[in-house]
N, C-alpha and C positions, 0 to 999 in steps of 0.2 A: 576552503578544503572541498575536495571532491569527497565522494562516497566513499572509494577507498581507504585515502586519508581518514576519513571521520572513523571508519571500522578499526583501523588499526591503531589510532589514538585513545578510542574507548578500550583497544584489546591491551593497551600498553600503560591505560590509565593515566593519560596527559591530555585528555580532551579538555579539561578544564582551563588549559594555559593556551589554547587555539583559539584563532579569531574565526567568525563566520562571515564566507564572502558570500552574498546572497547569489550573486550570479551563478557562483559553481555549486548550489544547492539545486539536487534532483530529488524531490519529494517523492516521485514514485520509485527510484531507486533504493531509497531509504526506506520505504515500506515496504519494499520485498525483500530485505535482508531476512534470510531463513532463521540466523542464527538467534533466537530471543533474549541471550544474554546480551549479545550487541544491541538489540532494539530498548532493552531494559535500561542499559548505561544511557544510551542516548536521550531516551525520553526521562531521564536521572535530571539533563541538562535542557530541560524545552524552554527554560526559560530563554536560553542564548538565542533559540531561533524564533522570540517574539519580534525581532525587529524583522522577518518577513513579511508580519502582518501588517506594517506599516505603509501608508500610500505612499511615503517618501523614498522609501526604501527603492520604489521600481519605476523605472522611465514613463513618464505619462504619454503610451499610445494605444493602440487600438488592442493591445492585449493584456493590460494591466488588470482589468478586471478579471479574466481569466485567471491570472497569476495570483490575485489575492484571494480569490475564492478556494486556489487550489492549496495556497499555504494555509490559509484558516482549516481547512479539512484536515492538512497533515498536523497543525499543531494540537487540533482534536485528537488525533490517531496516536500522538505522543503521549498525551494525557489519559487515554484508556491503558496504554500499554504500562505508562507508570504506575496508573492503578490495579495492575494486575491483571489486564487484559491477555489474552492470544494473540498472537499474527496474523490470526484468522478475520479478526477485526478491519481488516484492510481490507475485505469485500464489500463494506459498507463504502468505502471509497474509490476504490478501483476495480475496475471489471477485466480481470482476465481470464485467457483461455484456459477453462479447467484441465485440459490435456497435457498443456504446457506447465500447469501446477502440479499435476500427478509426477510429469517427468523431471522435475524438482525436489519430488518428496514433500511436498508442502501439504498435500492431500491425496487422497484414495479414491480412485473413483468406484463406486459402487453399482451403478446403472447407467448406460447410456441408450437414449433412445432415439434413432434416427427418424424424422420426420419426412412425409413426403415431398414436401417443398426443399428445394436447396436450400445447402446452409443453414436449415434450421436442424435443432436438437435440443434434447432436454439429458441433464446429468444430476444424478444424485452424486454428491463428493463428502468425504468424511475428512474432518482436520486430523492430521497425524500426531498433534499435541493433545488438544483437549476434546477430540473426539467429537465436537459439533458437526451436523450433518448439514450440507447446504443441497440447494436445488439451483442448479443454473439453467438457463435458457438461452440458447446462441440464434441469432437470426441474420437476414441481411439487412446492413444499415446502409446508411447514404454511401458511405465510400469504404465498406468492406463489411467484417462481419462482428457484430455487436454481441455483448455478454452482459445476461441480468442475474446477478447473485441474490438468496435470501435464506435465511435460515428455515429447515423445516422446522414445522410446527409437530410434534409429537401427538 
């Protein structure tokens, strides 16, 4: 099942009857679903995703360990969502562009400070659901721009 199929089956309440096809699961797409009711629906079935943590699920190639690590983070994300966490918990696992997150309506940018070095900036963002404030830094990395997110300590 692809992400759109998962979303639709959660909305139609038919997900329990569906089969997970590991090669079609895109964990980052699921973690980026903005609808909390869909995320909570998926999280209720996190046991169906447990197969994604098993080494025998994935081909023994150079990226298998990366995939397994990603799936561990994904299952942990679903556990947090199932236990009542907000979707912004994803910032512990994936590091998106805060300006793109704002354009999707997931956060409000409160402050942006452009630094002297190219591609370096600091952001203060607020989750549109739980109002948690995050500090995000962007900087040039090996093959582009990387972001680091952390909760702001009051």
